[in-house]
A tleap script that builds the chain and sets N, CA, C and O, in Angstrom:
source leaprc.protein.ff14SB
mol = sequence {
  NMET ALA GLY ALA VAL PRO VAL VAL PRO PHE
  THR ASP PRO ARG LYS ALA LEU GLU TRP LEU
  SER THR ALA PHE GLY ALA VAL ARG THR LEU
  VAL VAL PRO PRO ASP ALA ASP GLN PRO LEU
  ARG HIE ALA GLU MET ARG ILE GLY THR GLY
  VAL VAL MET VAL ASP ASP ALA ASP ARG ASP
  GLY VAL PHE ALA LEU ARG GLY PRO VAL VAL
  VAL TYR VAL VAL ILE ASP THR ALA ALA ASP
  VAL ASP ALA LEU HIE ASP ARG ALA ALA ALA
  ALA GLY ALA GLU ILE VAL GLN PRO VAL THR
  ASP GLN ASP TYR GLY SER HIE GLU PHE ALA
  ALA ARG ASP PRO HIE GLY ASN ILE TRP SER
  PHE GLY THR TYR ARG PRO SER MET CGLY
}
set mol.1.N position { 0.995 -0.975 -0.128 }
set mol.1.CA position { 0.042 0.181 0.110 }
set mol.1.C position { 0.917 1.270 0.111 }
set mol.1.O position { 1.981 1.374 0.722 }
set mol.2.N position { 0.297 2.181 -0.727 }
set mol.2.CA position { 1.013 3.556 -0.799 }
set mol.2.C position { 0.837 4.567 0.332 }
set mol.2.O position { 0.292 4.075 1.321 }
set mol.3.N position { 1.089 5.564 0.411 }
set mol.3.CA position { 0.578 6.483 1.487 }
set mol.3.C position { -0.784 7.326 1.156 }
set mol.3.O position { -1.433 7.573 0.140 }
set mol.4.N position { -0.868 7.609 2.433 }
set mol.4.CA position { -2.239 8.592 2.278 }
set mol.4.C position { -2.123 10.123 1.821 }
set mol.4.O position { -1.220 10.854 2.226 }
set mol.5.N position { -3.135 10.537 0.931 }
set mol.5.CA position { -3.297 11.452 0.452 }
set mol.5.C position { -4.381 12.603 0.989 }
set mol.5.O position { -5.488 12.222 0.607 }
set mol.6.N position { -4.494 13.732 1.648 }
set mol.6.CA position { -5.737 14.068 2.584 }
set mol.6.C position { -6.437 15.116 1.071 }
set mol.6.O position { -5.913 15.730 0.142 }
set mol.7.N position { -7.704 14.879 1.477 }
set mol.7.CA position { -8.609 15.983 0.418 }
set mol.7.C position { -8.984 16.945 1.105 }
set mol.7.O position { -9.572 16.655 2.147 }
set mol.8.N position { -8.807 18.229 0.818 }
set mol.8.CA position { -9.095 19.594 1.560 }
set mol.8.C position { -10.095 20.200 0.720 }
set mol.8.O position { -9.890 20.412 -0.476 }
set mol.9.N position { -11.206 20.495 1.326 }
set mol.9.CA position { -12.269 21.220 0.429 }
set mol.9.C position { -12.082 22.631 0.512 }
set mol.9.O position { -11.470 23.046 1.496 }
set mol.10.N position { -12.500 23.458 -0.349 }
set mol.10.CA position { -12.600 24.517 -0.583 }
set mol.10.C position { -14.105 25.175 -1.178 }
set mol.10.O position { -14.827 24.401 -1.806 }
set mol.11.N position { -14.496 26.393 -1.004 }
set mol.11.CA position { -15.801 26.716 -1.612 }
set mol.11.C position { -15.175 27.488 -2.930 }
set mol.11.O position { -15.761 27.519 -4.012 }
set mol.12.N position { -14.156 27.981 -2.729 }
set mol.12.CA position { -13.621 28.515 -4.140 }
set mol.12.C position { -12.388 27.837 -4.374 }
set mol.12.O position { -11.336 28.313 -3.949 }
set mol.13.N position { -12.427 26.697 -5.055 }
set mol.13.CA position { -11.255 26.010 -5.266 }
set mol.13.C position { -9.843 26.398 -5.960 }
set mol.13.O position { -8.693 26.080 -5.658 }
set mol.14.N position { -10.367 27.219 -7.021 }
set mol.14.CA position { -9.240 27.739 -7.842 }
set mol.14.C position { -8.681 29.025 -7.091 }
set mol.14.O position { -7.554 29.466 -7.317 }
set mol.15.N position { -9.315 29.427 -6.438 }
set mol.15.CA position { -8.784 30.794 -5.496 }
set mol.15.C position { -7.704 30.076 -4.498 }
set mol.15.O position { -6.644 30.561 -4.102 }
set mol.16.N position { -8.194 28.936 -4.232 }
set mol.16.CA position { -7.486 28.097 -3.043 }
set mol.16.C position { -6.055 27.928 -3.533 }
set mol.16.O position { -5.101 28.092 -2.773 }
set mol.17.N position { -5.907 27.566 -4.942 }
set mol.17.CA position { -4.818 27.198 -5.294 }
set mol.17.C position { -3.833 27.861 -4.988 }
set mol.17.O position { -2.837 27.415 -4.420 }
set mol.18.N position { -4.096 29.526 -5.499 }
set mol.18.CA position { -3.204 30.672 -5.601 }
set mol.18.C position { -3.093 30.772 -4.065 }
set mol.18.O position { -1.998 31.087 -3.598 }
set mol.19.N position { -4.102 30.539 -3.264 }
set mol.19.CA position { -3.695 31.223 -1.520 }
set mol.19.C position { -2.873 30.081 -1.000 }
set mol.19.O position { -2.184 30.495 -0.068 }
set mol.20.N position { -2.696 28.938 -1.212 }
set mol.20.CA position { -1.808 27.937 -0.655 }
set mol.20.C position { -0.626 27.891 -1.172 }
set mol.20.O position { 0.340 27.401 -0.586 }
set mol.21.N position { -0.583 28.484 -2.516 }
set mol.21.CA position { 0.741 28.750 -3.079 }
set mol.21.C position { 1.229 29.935 -2.238 }
set mol.21.O position { 2.263 29.668 -1.626 }
set mol.22.N position { 0.795 31.072 -2.062 }
set mol.22.CA position { 1.137 31.982 -1.761 }
set mol.22.C position { 1.442 32.115 -0.084 }
set mol.22.O position { 2.345 32.833 0.346 }
set mol.23.N position { 0.712 31.457 0.627 }
set mol.23.CA position { 0.555 31.405 2.327 }
set mol.23.C position { 1.683 30.209 2.638 }
set mol.23.O position { 2.561 30.325 3.493 }
set mol.24.N position { 1.517 29.178 1.884 }
set mol.24.CA position { 2.385 27.721 2.612 }
set mol.24.C position { 3.111 27.407 1.388 }
set mol.24.O position { 3.692 26.331 1.530 }
set mol.25.N position { 3.307 27.929 0.236 }
set mol.25.CA position { 4.163 27.522 -0.766 }
set mol.25.C position { 4.040 26.222 -1.417 }
set mol.25.O position { 5.026 25.532 -1.678 }
set mol.26.N position { 2.805 25.869 -1.690 }
set mol.26.CA position { 2.254 24.737 -2.239 }
set mol.26.C position { 2.666 24.886 -3.753 }
set mol.26.O position { 2.637 25.980 -4.318 }
set mol.27.N position { 3.057 23.702 -4.386 }
set mol.27.CA position { 3.090 23.913 -5.845 }
set mol.27.C position { 2.041 23.284 -6.397 }
set mol.27.O position { 1.738 22.165 -5.984 }
set mol.28.N position { 1.392 23.837 -7.313 }
set mol.28.CA position { 0.360 22.904 -8.407 }
set mol.28.C position { 1.179 21.912 -9.129 }
set mol.28.O position { 2.324 22.066 -9.556 }
set mol.29.N position { 0.324 20.735 -9.211 }
set mol.29.CA position { 1.186 19.391 -9.545 }
set mol.29.C position { 0.150 19.063 -11.018 }
set mol.29.O position { 0.602 18.542 -12.038 }
set mol.30.N position { -1.249 19.481 -10.848 }
set mol.30.CA position { -2.069 19.095 -11.629 }
set mol.30.C position { -3.594 19.688 -11.345 }
set mol.30.O position { -4.208 19.489 -10.297 }
set mol.31.N position { -4.012 20.333 -12.296 }
set mol.31.CA position { -5.739 21.002 -12.193 }
set mol.31.C position { -6.096 20.310 -13.416 }
set mol.31.O position { -5.371 20.007 -14.363 }
set mol.32.N position { -7.710 20.050 -13.181 }
set mol.32.CA position { -8.159 19.544 -14.249 }
set mol.32.C position { -9.678 20.277 -13.950 }
set mol.32.O position { -10.071 20.432 -12.793 }
set mol.33.N position { -10.507 20.721 -15.175 }
set mol.33.CA position { -9.296 21.447 -16.103 }
set mol.33.C position { -8.741 22.560 -15.958 }
set mol.33.O position { -9.201 23.434 -15.224 }
set mol.34.N position { -7.588 22.686 -16.695 }
set mol.34.CA position { -6.749 23.821 -16.350 }
set mol.34.C position { -7.112 25.145 -16.896 }
set mol.34.O position { -6.454 26.130 -16.559 }
set mol.35.N position { -8.078 25.243 -17.690 }
set mol.35.CA position { -8.836 26.535 -18.064 }
set mol.35.C position { -10.009 26.803 -16.706 }
set mol.35.O position { -10.961 26.251 -16.155 }
set mol.36.N position { -9.058 28.228 -16.629 }
set mol.36.CA position { -9.676 28.747 -15.021 }
set mol.36.C position { -11.060 29.246 -15.236 }
set mol.36.O position { -11.829 29.481 -14.304 }
set mol.37.N position { -11.365 29.405 -16.532 }
set mol.37.CA position { -13.155 29.695 -16.675 }
set mol.37.C position { -13.820 28.694 -16.280 }
set mol.37.O position { -14.948 28.880 -15.824 }
set mol.38.N position { -13.263 27.375 -16.364 }
set mol.38.CA position { -14.348 26.199 -16.011 }
set mol.38.C position { -14.315 25.685 -14.673 }
set mol.38.O position { -13.261 25.740 -14.039 }
set mol.39.N position { -15.264 25.234 -14.217 }
set mol.39.CA position { -15.584 24.726 -12.774 }
set mol.39.C position { -13.914 23.680 -12.352 }
set mol.39.O position { -13.347 23.011 -13.216 }
set mol.40.N position { -13.529 23.761 -11.225 }
set mol.40.CA position { -12.454 22.951 -10.972 }
set mol.40.C position { -13.109 21.594 -10.923 }
set mol.40.O position { -14.204 21.458 -10.378 }
set mol.41.N position { -12.394 20.473 -11.540 }
set mol.41.CA position { -12.985 19.049 -10.973 }
set mol.41.C position { -12.018 18.408 -10.375 }
set mol.41.O position { -12.388 17.351 -9.862 }
set mol.42.N position { -10.606 18.736 -10.221 }
set mol.42.CA position { -9.802 18.039 -9.436 }
set mol.42.C position { -8.492 18.936 -9.632 }
set mol.42.O position { -8.203 19.665 -10.580 }
set mol.43.N position { -7.710 18.638 -8.332 }
set mol.43.CA position { -6.398 19.633 -8.476 }
set mol.43.C position { -5.506 18.711 -7.304 }
set mol.43.O position { -6.005 18.069 -6.379 }
set mol.44.N position { -4.315 18.821 -7.568 }
set mol.44.CA position { -3.242 18.416 -6.414 }
set mol.44.C position { -2.094 19.582 -6.456 }
set mol.44.O position { -1.680 20.239 -7.411 }
set mol.45.N position { -1.742 19.598 -5.119 }
set mol.45.CA position { -0.650 20.663 -4.763 }
set mol.45.C position { 0.560 19.596 -4.156 }
set mol.45.O position { 0.192 18.583 -3.561 }
set mol.46.N position { 1.771 19.834 -4.311 }
set mol.46.CA position { 2.627 19.457 -3.438 }
set mol.46.C position { 3.191 20.523 -2.476 }
set mol.46.O position { 3.674 21.589 -2.857 }
set mol.47.N position { 3.076 20.113 -1.135 }
set mol.47.CA position { 3.789 20.816 -0.068 }
set mol.47.C position { 4.822 20.122 0.459 }
set mol.47.O position { 4.508 19.099 1.067 }
set mol.48.N position { 5.867 20.374 0.397 }
set mol.48.CA position { 7.161 19.735 0.673 }
set mol.48.C position { 7.239 18.702 -0.188 }
set mol.48.O position { 7.191 18.807 -1.414 }
set mol.49.N position { 7.397 17.372 0.635 }
set mol.49.CA position { 7.414 16.108 -0.194 }
set mol.49.C position { 6.018 15.309 -0.274 }
set mol.49.O position { 5.811 14.251 -0.869 }
set mol.50.N position { 5.149 16.052 0.446 }
set mol.50.CA position { 3.565 15.563 0.457 }
set mol.50.C position { 2.643 15.944 -0.680 }
set mol.50.O position { 2.997 16.699 -1.586 }
set mol.51.N position { 1.806 15.557 -0.620 }
set mol.51.CA position { 0.444 16.015 -1.753 }
set mol.51.C position { -0.606 16.142 -0.928 }
set mol.51.O position { -0.712 15.448 0.084 }
set mol.52.N position { -1.492 17.049 -1.284 }
set mol.52.CA position { -3.054 17.274 -0.912 }
set mol.52.C position { -3.573 17.436 -2.198 }
set mol.52.O position { -3.015 18.117 -3.058 }
set mol.53.N position { -4.880 16.686 -2.399 }
set mol.53.CA position { -5.990 17.201 -3.177 }
set mol.53.C position { -7.092 18.147 -2.990 }
set mol.53.O position { -7.936 17.946 -2.116 }
set mol.54.N position { -7.130 19.124 -3.731 }
set mol.54.CA position { -8.126 20.179 -3.412 }
set mol.54.C position { -9.333 19.854 -4.145 }
set mol.54.O position { -9.270 19.262 -5.223 }
set mol.55.N position { -10.549 20.247 -3.562 }
set mol.55.CA position { -11.781 19.908 -3.915 }
set mol.55.C position { -12.479 20.902 -3.702 }
set mol.55.O position { -12.142 21.756 -2.882 }
set mol.56.N position { -13.813 20.983 -4.551 }
set mol.56.CA position { -14.652 22.088 -4.473 }
set mol.56.C position { -15.945 21.604 -3.541 }
set mol.56.O position { -16.713 20.691 -3.846 }
set mol.57.N position { -16.010 22.385 -2.384 }
set mol.57.CA position { -16.991 21.842 -1.338 }
set mol.57.C position { -18.293 22.018 -1.680 }
set mol.57.O position { -19.190 21.601 -0.948 }
set mol.58.N position { -18.573 22.755 -3.007 }
set mol.58.CA position { -20.029 23.090 -3.216 }
set mol.58.C position { -20.060 21.778 -4.254 }
set mol.58.O position { -20.918 21.980 -5.113 }
set mol.59.N position { -19.542 20.797 -4.392 }
set mol.59.CA position { -19.680 19.615 -5.783 }
set mol.59.C position { -20.680 18.641 -4.908 }
set mol.59.O position { -20.650 18.444 -3.693 }
set mol.60.N position { -21.471 18.154 -5.780 }
set mol.60.CA position { -22.129 17.097 -5.297 }
set mol.60.C position { -21.577 15.542 -5.907 }
set mol.60.O position { -20.998 15.439 -6.988 }
set mol.61.N position { -21.777 14.764 -5.298 }
set mol.61.CA position { -21.588 13.480 -5.354 }
set mol.61.C position { -20.680 12.683 -4.171 }
set mol.61.O position { -20.392 13.155 -3.072 }
set mol.62.N position { -20.309 11.362 -4.681 }
set mol.62.CA position { -19.954 10.783 -3.613 }
set mol.62.C position { -18.778 11.178 -2.651 }
set mol.62.O position { -18.584 10.795 -1.497 }
set mol.63.N position { -18.062 12.023 -3.404 }
set mol.63.CA position { -16.691 12.521 -2.600 }
set mol.63.C position { -16.791 13.791 -2.224 }
set mol.63.O position { -15.780 14.344 -1.789 }
set mol.64.N position { -18.187 14.600 -2.328 }
set mol.64.CA position { -18.507 15.747 -1.863 }
set mol.64.C position { -17.863 16.028 -0.450 }
set mol.64.O position { -18.046 15.166 0.410 }
set mol.65.N position { -17.161 17.100 -0.138 }
set mol.65.CA position { -16.788 17.449 1.049 }
set mol.65.C position { -17.288 18.597 1.767 }
set mol.65.O position { -17.530 19.447 0.909 }
set mol.66.N position { -17.558 19.038 2.892 }
set mol.66.CA position { -17.697 20.479 3.192 }
set mol.66.C position { -16.880 20.577 4.262 }
set mol.66.O position { -17.057 21.690 4.758 }
set mol.67.N position { -16.038 19.933 4.889 }
set mol.67.CA position { -15.127 20.336 5.965 }
set mol.67.C position { -15.872 21.078 6.753 }
set mol.67.O position { -17.098 21.183 6.765 }
set mol.68.N position { -14.871 21.722 7.583 }
set mol.68.CA position { -13.428 21.521 7.413 }
set mol.68.C position { -12.691 20.347 7.879 }
set mol.68.O position { -13.172 19.446 8.567 }
set mol.69.N position { -11.322 20.434 7.395 }
set mol.69.CA position { -10.509 19.339 7.624 }
set mol.69.C position { -9.370 19.669 8.352 }
set mol.69.O position { -9.100 20.864 8.470 }
set mol.70.N position { -8.628 18.798 8.879 }
set mol.70.CA position { -7.203 19.416 9.376 }
set mol.70.C position { -5.886 18.263 9.021 }
set mol.70.O position { -5.733 17.045 9.121 }
set mol.71.N position { -5.118 19.368 8.584 }
set mol.71.CA position { -4.115 18.558 7.795 }
set mol.71.C position { -2.666 18.789 8.519 }
set mol.71.O position { -2.442 19.861 9.082 }
set mol.72.N position { -1.870 17.938 8.490 }
set mol.72.CA position { -0.613 17.924 9.397 }
set mol.72.C position { 0.644 18.071 8.427 }
set mol.72.O position { 0.641 17.226 7.531 }
set mol.73.N position { 1.306 18.620 8.416 }
set mol.73.CA position { 2.264 18.710 7.593 }
set mol.73.C position { 3.762 18.804 8.079 }
set mol.73.O position { 4.049 19.895 8.570 }
set mol.74.N position { 4.872 17.768 8.030 }
set mol.74.CA position { 5.993 17.345 8.522 }
set mol.74.C position { 7.131 18.557 7.809 }
set mol.74.O position { 7.461 18.564 6.623 }
set mol.75.N position { 7.582 19.490 8.808 }
set mol.75.CA position { 8.828 20.227 8.375 }
set mol.75.C position { 9.986 19.928 8.627 }
set mol.75.O position { 10.077 19.211 9.624 }
set mol.76.N position { 10.957 20.185 8.125 }
set mol.76.CA position { 12.370 19.493 8.371 }
set mol.76.C position { 13.041 20.042 9.620 }
set mol.76.O position { 13.485 19.319 10.512 }
set mol.77.N position { 13.092 21.654 9.624 }
set mol.77.CA position { 13.564 22.318 10.735 }
set mol.77.C position { 12.485 23.068 11.490 }
set mol.77.O position { 11.314 23.180 11.124 }
set mol.78.N position { 13.219 23.742 12.976 }
set mol.78.CA position { 12.520 24.407 13.498 }
set mol.78.C position { 12.630 26.129 12.568 }
set mol.78.O position { 11.742 26.973 12.441 }
set mol.79.N position { 13.775 26.144 12.159 }
set mol.79.CA position { 13.930 27.430 11.281 }
set mol.79.C position { 13.026 27.427 10.163 }
set mol.79.O position { 12.654 28.529 9.760 }
set mol.80.N position { 12.622 26.435 9.611 }
set mol.80.CA position { 11.938 26.202 8.251 }
set mol.80.C position { 10.538 26.451 8.792 }
set mol.80.O position { 9.791 27.087 8.048 }
set mol.81.N position { 10.051 26.043 10.000 }
set mol.81.CA position { 8.761 26.204 10.674 }
set mol.81.C position { 8.523 27.596 10.855 }
set mol.81.O position { 7.433 28.028 10.480 }
set mol.82.N position { 9.547 28.558 11.484 }
set mol.82.CA position { 9.425 29.875 11.864 }
set mol.82.C position { 9.338 30.536 10.394 }
set mol.82.O position { 8.500 31.436 10.329 }
set mol.83.N position { 9.773 30.367 9.657 }
set mol.83.CA position { 10.025 30.747 8.223 }
set mol.83.C position { 8.394 30.928 7.528 }
set mol.83.O position { 7.760 31.886 7.087 }
set mol.84.N position { 8.092 29.284 7.721 }
set mol.84.CA position { 6.529 29.424 6.942 }
set mol.84.C position { 5.346 29.765 7.834 }
set mol.84.O position { 4.230 29.893 7.330 }
set mol.85.N position { 5.580 29.945 9.372 }
set mol.85.CA position { 4.599 30.674 10.084 }
set mol.85.C position { 4.633 32.364 9.796 }
set mol.85.O position { 3.554 32.932 9.962 }
set mol.86.N position { 5.645 33.093 9.431 }
set mol.86.CA position { 5.909 34.376 8.927 }
set mol.86.C position { 5.402 34.623 7.710 }
set mol.86.O position { 4.891 35.699 7.398 }
set mol.87.N position { 5.533 33.497 6.854 }
set mol.87.CA position { 4.925 33.557 5.390 }
set mol.87.C position { 3.462 33.514 5.245 }
set mol.87.O position { 2.881 34.142 4.360 }
set mol.88.N position { 2.772 32.660 6.246 }
set mol.88.CA position { 1.499 32.199 6.366 }
set mol.88.C position { 0.974 33.439 6.843 }
set mol.88.O position { 0.296 34.125 6.077 }
set mol.89.N position { 1.237 33.873 8.201 }
set mol.89.CA position { 0.748 35.254 8.570 }
set mol.89.C position { 0.448 36.440 7.618 }
set mol.89.O position { -0.596 37.027 7.332 }
set mol.90.N position { 2.001 36.610 7.152 }
set mol.90.CA position { 2.275 37.522 5.844 }
set mol.90.C position { 0.795 37.424 4.798 }
set mol.90.O position { 0.039 38.359 4.530 }
set mol.91.N position { 0.697 36.082 4.369 }
set mol.91.CA position { -0.808 36.021 3.429 }
set mol.91.C position { -1.919 36.005 3.730 }
set mol.91.O position { -2.876 35.681 3.026 }
set mol.92.N position { -1.908 36.533 5.357 }
set mol.92.CA position { -3.199 36.552 5.876 }
set mol.92.C position { -4.091 35.379 6.425 }
set mol.92.O position { -5.303 35.513 6.590 }
set mol.93.N position { -3.444 34.285 6.680 }
set mol.93.CA position { -3.720 33.078 7.365 }
set mol.93.C position { -4.080 33.558 8.897 }
set mol.93.O position { -3.457 34.397 9.548 }
set mol.94.N position { -4.964 32.993 9.212 }
set mol.94.CA position { -5.302 33.014 10.607 }
set mol.94.C position { -4.402 31.973 11.587 }
set mol.94.O position { -4.585 30.756 11.616 }
set mol.95.N position { -3.477 32.638 12.317 }
set mol.95.CA position { -2.739 31.931 12.901 }
set mol.95.C position { -3.611 31.466 14.095 }
set mol.95.O position { -4.127 32.367 14.755 }
set mol.96.N position { -3.860 30.124 14.480 }
set mol.96.CA position { -4.767 29.587 15.550 }
set mol.96.C position { -3.886 29.081 16.750 }
set mol.96.O position { -4.214 29.107 17.936 }
set mol.97.N position { -2.715 28.619 16.226 }
set mol.97.CA position { -1.602 28.077 17.458 }
set mol.97.C position { -0.428 29.127 17.061 }
set mol.97.O position { -0.058 29.315 15.902 }
set mol.98.N position { 0.036 29.701 18.067 }
set mol.98.CA position { 1.430 30.413 17.505 }
set mol.98.C position { 2.318 29.517 17.746 }
set mol.98.O position { 2.006 28.529 18.411 }
set mol.99.N position { 3.782 29.708 17.185 }
set mol.99.CA position { 4.739 28.638 17.006 }
set mol.99.C position { 4.990 28.275 18.390 }
set mol.99.O position { 5.078 29.134 19.267 }
set mol.100.N position { 5.115 26.951 18.628 }
set mol.100.CA position { 5.243 26.425 20.155 }
set mol.100.C position { 5.811 25.267 20.082 }
set mol.100.O position { 5.504 24.403 19.261 }
set mol.101.N position { 7.004 25.133 21.254 }
set mol.101.CA position { 7.585 23.977 21.431 }
set mol.101.C position { 6.878 22.971 22.175 }
set mol.101.O position { 6.410 23.257 23.277 }
set mol.102.N position { 6.745 21.739 21.648 }
set mol.102.CA position { 5.544 20.815 22.171 }
set mol.102.C position { 6.307 20.112 23.041 }
set mol.102.O position { 7.486 20.025 22.698 }
set mol.103.N position { 5.913 19.402 24.403 }
set mol.103.CA position { 6.508 18.327 25.236 }
set mol.103.C position { 7.086 17.146 24.430 }
set mol.103.O position { 8.050 16.485 24.815 }
set mol.104.N position { 6.344 16.914 23.154 }
set mol.104.CA position { 7.096 15.839 22.409 }
set mol.104.C position { 7.805 15.979 21.541 }
set mol.104.O position { 7.979 15.155 20.642 }
set mol.105.N position { 8.468 17.292 21.672 }
set mol.105.CA position { 9.813 17.398 20.700 }
set mol.105.C position { 9.305 18.203 19.469 }
set mol.105.O position { 10.252 18.596 18.788 }
set mol.106.N position { 8.227 18.522 19.042 }
set mol.106.CA position { 7.654 19.183 18.141 }
set mol.106.C position { 7.934 20.846 18.286 }
set mol.106.O position { 7.854 21.459 19.351 }
set mol.107.N position { 8.271 21.420 17.011 }
set mol.107.CA position { 8.391 22.752 16.879 }
set mol.107.C position { 7.158 23.194 15.838 }
set mol.107.O position { 7.230 22.946 14.634 }
set mol.108.N position { 6.113 23.820 16.395 }
set mol.108.CA position { 4.579 23.889 15.494 }
set mol.108.C position { 4.442 25.072 15.417 }
set mol.108.O position { 5.184 25.867 15.995 }
set mol.109.N position { 3.373 25.428 14.619 }
set mol.109.CA position { 2.223 25.997 14.518 }
set mol.109.C position { 0.815 25.851 13.736 }
set mol.109.O position { 0.854 25.000 12.849 }
set mol.110.N position { -0.300 26.452 13.879 }
set mol.110.CA position { -1.135 25.856 13.051 }
set mol.110.C position { -2.229 27.351 12.477 }
set mol.110.O position { -2.405 28.424 13.054 }
set mol.111.N position { -2.676 26.959 11.438 }
set mol.111.CA position { -3.074 28.188 10.638 }
set mol.111.C position { -4.396 27.651 10.020 }
set mol.111.O position { -4.476 26.502 9.586 }
set mol.112.N position { -5.692 28.759 9.996 }
set mol.112.CA position { -6.811 28.408 9.269 }
set mol.112.C position { -6.668 28.942 8.018 }
set mol.112.O position { -6.076 30.008 7.847 }
set mol.113.N position { -7.177 28.276 7.082 }
set mol.113.CA position { -7.308 28.900 5.636 }
set mol.113.C position { -8.688 29.388 5.471 }
set mol.113.O position { -9.558 29.081 6.286 }
set mol.114.N position { -8.957 30.247 4.301 }
set mol.114.CA position { -10.035 30.770 3.971 }
set mol.114.C position { -11.467 30.078 4.120 }
set mol.114.O position { -12.480 30.683 4.470 }
set mol.115.N position { -11.391 28.516 3.753 }
set mol.115.CA position { -12.337 27.878 3.916 }
set mol.115.C position { -12.861 27.334 5.635 }
set mol.115.O position { -13.934 26.850 5.994 }
set mol.116.N position { -11.648 27.645 6.411 }
set mol.116.CA position { -11.799 26.805 7.863 }
set mol.116.C position { -10.960 25.901 8.150 }
set mol.116.O position { -10.685 25.661 9.325 }
set mol.117.N position { -10.283 25.094 6.905 }
set mol.117.CA position { -9.448 23.884 7.440 }
set mol.117.C position { -8.122 24.493 8.166 }
set mol.117.O position { -7.441 25.499 7.967 }
set mol.118.N position { -8.075 23.515 9.018 }
set mol.118.CA position { -6.396 23.932 9.652 }
set mol.118.C position { -5.694 23.067 9.366 }
set mol.118.O position { -5.947 21.863 9.326 }
set mol.119.N position { -4.313 23.854 9.037 }
set mol.119.CA position { -3.062 23.280 8.391 }
set mol.119.C position { -2.347 23.649 9.803 }
set mol.119.O position { -2.439 24.794 10.247 }
set mol.120.N position { -1.528 22.486 10.592 }
set mol.120.CA position { -0.896 22.229 11.548 }
set mol.120.C position { 0.966 21.989 10.585 }
set mol.120.O position { 1.233 21.254 9.634 }
set mol.121.N position { 1.635 22.697 11.160 }
set mol.121.CA position { 3.131 22.782 10.551 }
set mol.121.C position { 4.033 22.207 11.559 }
set mol.121.O position { 4.174 23.014 12.478 }
set mol.122.N position { 4.678 21.152 11.737 }
set mol.122.CA position { 5.663 21.122 12.555 }
set mol.122.C position { 6.771 20.030 12.267 }
set mol.122.O position { 6.652 19.354 11.245 }
set mol.123.N position { 8.009 19.791 13.247 }
set mol.123.CA position { 8.995 18.859 13.064 }
set mol.123.C position { 8.891 17.353 13.549 }
set mol.123.O position { 9.650 16.421 13.282 }
set mol.124.N position { 7.742 17.363 14.337 }
set mol.124.CA position { 7.192 15.976 14.725 }
set mol.124.C position { 7.054 15.351 13.615 }
set mol.124.O position { 6.637 15.987 12.646 }
set mol.125.N position { 7.346 14.059 13.498 }
set mol.125.CA position { 7.617 13.097 12.582 }
set mol.125.C position { 6.737 11.789 12.792 }
set mol.125.O position { 7.272 10.792 13.277 }
set mol.126.N position { 5.457 11.778 12.452 }
set mol.126.CA position { 4.419 10.327 13.136 }
set mol.126.C position { 5.428 9.168 12.586 }
set mol.126.O position { 6.108 9.115 11.562 }
set mol.127.N position { 5.216 8.061 13.915 }
set mol.127.CA position { 5.790 6.664 13.559 }
set mol.127.C position { 5.155 5.983 12.086 }
set mol.127.O position { 3.958 6.013 11.801 }
set mol.128.N position { 5.956 5.526 11.445 }
set mol.128.CA position { 5.938 4.643 10.239 }
set mol.128.C position { 5.712 3.644 10.428 }
set mol.128.O position { 5.210 3.014 9.498 }
set mol.129.N position { 5.936 2.999 11.630 }
set mol.129.CA position { 6.302 1.697 12.167 }
set mol.129.C position { 4.998 1.016 12.659 }
set mol.129.O position { 5.040 -0.107 13.162 }
savepdb mol mol.pdb
quit
């Protein structure tokens, strides 16, 4: 089995692609259809070494999500967490947890995106075993 990929809903998914890029440094890897004048059917964005799928929260169907959801992103260093925090705050992300050193060793922060999804970024690496 491969890894898990979160699906993150947005009421304006095309606008979310730009926001995620500006706030978190996410990189578009797939947008269907690519024409911005058409409703988004599917999008994928790389954040670090991970991938999230961006979904239209107003879309009907089996996979329709209204959200919000929570996504945790592993960040390599404390300095990278601090820099990302500053970038997210400058882009207008609502910081819901300031940069904090946790008892379990993580240096992290959490932000809310325009749809209400929570993104947590930290140095904690969940066990894969």
